[in-house]
C-alpha positions in Angstrom: -58.6 103.1 -39.0 -58.7 104.3 -35.4 -58.1 101.8 -32.7 -61.3 100.2 -31.5 -62.3 100.8 -27.9 -64.8 98.8 -25.9 -68.3 100.5 -25.9 -69.4 102.3 -22.7 -72.3 104.6 -21.9 -69.8 107.4 -21.0 -68.1 107.5 -24.4 -70.1 105.6 -27.0 -72.9 107.1 -29.0 -75.5 104.6 -30.2 -77.6 104.8 -33.3 -80.7 102.5 -33.7 -82.8 101.9 -36.8 -85.9 99.8 -36.7 -88.4 99.8 -33.9 -90.7 96.8 -34.6 -91.9 94.1 -32.2 -88.3 93.4 -30.9 -86.3 96.4 -32.0 -88.1 99.0 -29.8 -87.6 97.0 -26.6 -83.9 96.3 -27.5 -83.3 100.0 -28.1 -85.0 100.8 -24.8 -82.5 98.5 -23.0 -79.6 100.5 -24.3 -81.2 103.7 -23.2 -81.8 102.3 -19.8 -78.2 101.3 -19.6 -77.2 104.9 -20.0 -76.2 105.1 -23.6 -76.9 108.2 -25.7 -79.2 106.9 -28.5 -80.2 108.4 -31.8 -83.2 106.6 -33.3 -84.9 106.4 -36.7 -87.6 104.2 -38.1 -90.0 104.1 -41.0 -93.0 105.0 -38.9 -92.2 107.9 -36.5 -95.0 107.0 -34.1 -93.2 103.7 -33.3 -90.3 105.6 -31.9 -92.4 108.0 -29.7 -91.9 106.0 -26.5 -88.1 105.9 -27.1 -87.9 109.6 -27.7 -90.0 110.2 -24.6 -87.5 108.1 -22.7 -84.5 110.2 -23.9 -83.6 109.1 -27.4 -83.0 111.7 -30.1 -85.1 111.4 -33.3 -83.4 111.4 -36.7 -85.3 111.8 -39.9 -83.1 109.4 -42.0 -80.5 106.7 -41.6 -77.6 109.0 -42.7 -78.6 111.4 -39.9 -78.3 108.5 -37.4 -74.9 107.6 -38.7 -73.5 111.1 -38.4 -74.4 111.2 -34.7 -73.3 107.6 -33.8 -70.2 105.5 -33.1 -72.1 102.2 -33.3 -75.2 101.9 -35.5 -77.6 99.0 -34.9 -80.2 98.0 -37.5 -83.1 95.7 -36.7 -85.2 95.4 -39.9 -87.6 93.1 -41.6 -86.2 92.1 -45.0 -82.9 92.1 -46.9 -84.3 94.8 -49.2 -84.8 97.0 -46.1 -81.2 96.4 -45.0 -79.9 97.3 -48.4 -82.0 100.5 -48.5 -81.0 101.6 -45.0 -77.3 100.9 -45.4 -76.6 101.5 -49.2 -79.5 103.6 -50.4 -79.8 107.4 -50.8 -79.5 108.9 -47.3 -78.2 105.5 -46.1 -76.0 104.8 -43.1 -72.8 104.2 -45.1 -73.2 107.6 -46.8 -72.2 109.4 -43.6 -70.8 106.9 -41.1 -67.6 108.4 -39.7 -64.3 106.6 -40.1 -63.9 103.9 -37.4 -67.7 103.6 -36.8 -69.3 100.2 -36.4 -72.4 99.0 -38.2 -74.2 96.1 -36.6 -77.0 94.5 -38.5 -79.2 92.5 -36.2 -81.8 91.7 -38.8 -82.2 88.2 -40.0 -80.9 88.5 -43.5 -78.8 86.8 -46.2 -75.2 85.6 -45.4 -74.0 87.0 -48.7 -75.5 90.4 -47.9 -73.5 90.4 -44.6 -70.3 89.8 -46.6 -71.3 92.6 -49.1 -72.0 95.0 -46.2 -68.5 94.2 -44.7 -66.8 94.9 -48.1 -68.6 98.1 -48.7 -68.1 99.4 -45.2 -64.4 98.6 -45.3 -64.0 100.8 -48.4 -65.3 103.6 -46.2 -63.1 102.7 -43.3 -66.1 101.5 -41.3 -66.4 98.2 -39.4 -69.4 95.8 -39.5 -70.9 92.8 -37.8 -73.9 90.6 -38.6 -75.6 89.8 -35.4 -79.1 88.2 -35.8 -80.9 87.2 -32.7 -83.3 84.5 -31.5 -85.8 84.7 -28.6 -88.7 86.6 -30.0 -90.5 89.3 -28.2 -90.0 87.5 -24.9 -86.3 87.4 -25.3 -86.2 91.0 -26.4 -88.3 92.2 -23.4 -86.3 90.2 -20.9 -82.9 90.9 -22.5 -82.3 87.2 -22.8 -81.8 87.0 -26.5 -79.3 84.6 -28.1 -77.1 86.8 -30.3 -75.2 85.1 -33.2 -72.3 87.2 -34.4 -70.2 87.2 -37.6 -67.2 89.5 -38.0 -63.7 90.2 -36.7 -63.0 89.4 -33.1 -61.8 92.9 -32.2 -65.0 94.4 -33.5 -67.0 91.8 -31.6 -65.1 92.7 -28.4 -65.7 96.4 -28.9 -69.5 95.9 -29.2 -69.6 93.3 -26.5 -70.9 95.6 -23.7 -73.9 96.5 -25.8 -74.6 92.9 -26.7 -74.5 92.1 -23.0 -77.3 94.6 -22.4 -79.5 92.9 -25.0 -78.9 89.2 -24.6 -77.9 86.3 -22.4 -76.1 84.0 -24.9 -73.6 85.9 -27.1 -71.3 83.9 -29.4 -69.0 84.9 -32.2 -69.5 82.3 -34.8 -66.8 83.3 -37.3 -66.2 85.9 -40.0 -68.8 88.0 -41.8 -71.9 86.0 -42.7 -71.3 83.3 -40.0 -73.9 85.0 -37.7 -76.5 84.8 -40.5 -75.7 81.2 -41.3 -76.1 80.4 -37.6 -79.5 82.1 -37.6 -80.5 80.0 -40.6 -79.7 76.9 -38.6 -81.8 78.3 -35.8 -84.8 78.8 -38.1 -84.4 75.3 -39.6 -84.7 73.9 -36.0 -87.7 76.1 -35.2 -89.6 75.4 -38.5 -90.3 71.7 -38.1 -90.6 72.1 -34.3 -93.5 74.6 -34.8 -95.2 72.1 -37.1 -94.9 69.4 -34.3 -96.1 71.8 -31.6 -99.2 72.7 -33.6 -100.0 69.1 -34.7 -99.6 67.9 -31.1 -102.1 70.5 -29.9 -104.6 69.3 -32.5 -104.1 65.7 -31.6 -104.7 66.5 -27.9 -107.8 68.6 -28.8 -109.3 65.9 -31.0 -108.6 63.3 -28.3 -110.6 65.3 -25.8 -107.7 66.2 -23.5 -107.4 69.4 -21.5 -104.8 71.3 -23.4 -103.4 73.2 -20.3 -103.0 69.9 -18.4 -101.3 68.3 -21.4 -98.8 71.1 -21.6 -98.0 70.7 -17.9 -97.2 67.0 -18.6 -95.1 67.3 -21.7 -93.3 70.7 -21.5 -90.8 69.4 -18.9 -90.0 66.1 -20.6 -88.1 65.0 -23.7 -90.6 66.9 -25.9 -89.9 70.2 -24.3 -88.9 73.2 -26.3 -88.9 77.0 -26.2 -91.8 77.0 -28.7 -93.8 74.6 -26.6 -93.3 76.6 -23.4 -93.7 80.1 -24.9 -96.0 79.8 -27.9 -98.2 76.8 -27.3 -100.0 78.6 -24.4 -100.7 81.5 -26.7 -102.1 79.2 -29.4 -104.4 77.6 -26.8 -105.6 80.9 -25.6 -106.3 82.1 -29.2 -103.6 84.8 -28.8 -102.1 85.1 -32.2 -100.3 88.4 -31.6 -96.8 88.3 -33.1 -93.7 87.6 -31.1 -92.4 87.0 -34.6 -94.4 87.6 -37.8 -95.3 84.8 -40.1 -94.3 87.0 -43.0 -90.8 87.3 -41.6 -90.6 83.6 -40.8 -91.5 82.7 -44.4 -88.8 85.1 -45.5 -86.2 83.4 -43.2 -87.2 79.9 -44.4 -86.9 81.1 -48.0 -83.3 82.3 -47.3 -82.4 79.0 -45.6 -83.8 77.0 -48.5 -81.9 79.1 -51.0 -78.7 78.6 -49.0 -79.4 74.8 -48.8 -79.9 74.7 -52.6 -76.6 76.5 -53.2 -74.9 73.9 -50.9 -76.6 71.0 -52.7 -78.3 70.1 -49.4 -81.8 68.5 -49.3 -83.9 69.7 -46.3 -87.4 68.2 -46.9 -88.7 69.0 -43.4 -87.9 72.7 -43.9 -89.5 72.7 -47.3 -92.7 71.2 -45.8 -92.8 73.8 -43.0 -92.2 76.6 -45.5 -95.2 75.4 -47.6 -97.5 75.2 -44.6 -96.6 78.7 -43.6 -97.1 80.0 -47.1 -100.6 78.4 -46.9 -101.1 80.4 -43.6 -100.1 83.6 -45.4 -102.6 82.8 -48.2 -105.3 82.5 -45.5 -104.4 86.0 -44.3 -102.2 85.1 -41.4 -99.0 86.9 -42.5 -99.0 89.5 -39.8 -99.9 87.0 -37.0 -97.4 85.2 -34.8 -95.9 81.9 -35.8 -98.1 80.1 -33.4 -101.0 80.8 -35.7 -99.9 77.9 -37.8 -102.3 75.9 -35.7 -105.2 77.6 -37.5 -104.0 76.5 -41.0 -103.3 72.9 -39.8 -106.7 72.7 -38.0 -108.5 73.7 -41.1 -107.1 70.5 -42.9 -109.1 68.4 -40.4 -112.2 70.6 -40.4 -111.5 72.2 -37.1 -112.2 75.9 -36.6 -109.5 76.6 -34.0 -111.0 79.9 -32.8 -114.4 78.4 -32.2 -113.4 75.0 -30.8 
């Protein structure tokens, strides 16, 4: 393969596939940094703002690949990743020799290894680089980016990662980024249950919820979710920084990996079931803070009418 060079706005053409809650903002940061960007997404209207800002629209993933040196994907499910990379009109159908594919979706570690093997057969490099930080981190370019893949490929993409995030760590070879993201989701899962249960306790005890947050957010109980998502839950703002449907998918992947490793994670299993209940109540397209509604219903509390 050709020698890898560090990405730069002057010489590196970027492809971006997936413009959801986080992807559209992330792509916009690369545009603002001066990169030439070709974009494609399932729903064309979701890319209109990017095209208006200077991105070039492509009708299919293979068209993105033909026009790009580095292709980023930010998609919802492993099945989406497979279709975009491996399917008819997929990225790997036309990616030029020496190109780099960076999957920033939260997906399966085994799929990251499969992508790497298939890409290598076509003389294409790959990284798995899932992120954490939600819509806030994407908007402020403060994401934590967890990367799996060879160090020389990581170094080549580094300037792009620096545009998107504040904490960028190569965790190991292919799949290590996805395993790190699974750890991240395990941490968040039980924490979100605690955040929502604490809000319900404070409400039933007759406390002022905003005053309670002022007291506990800076102490030992503090967390990103408490600071960023608890105020949304209190305000009844259930708009997604991260979809419940996607979180349930992530926890399912983590539980599958835990089972494969003969690892018991009862806290994660409980959180998964509570979020599945929230899905059953119609909350799949809401943000993860909407778990407070499902937990409130167990105690006869209508959270939206409290």
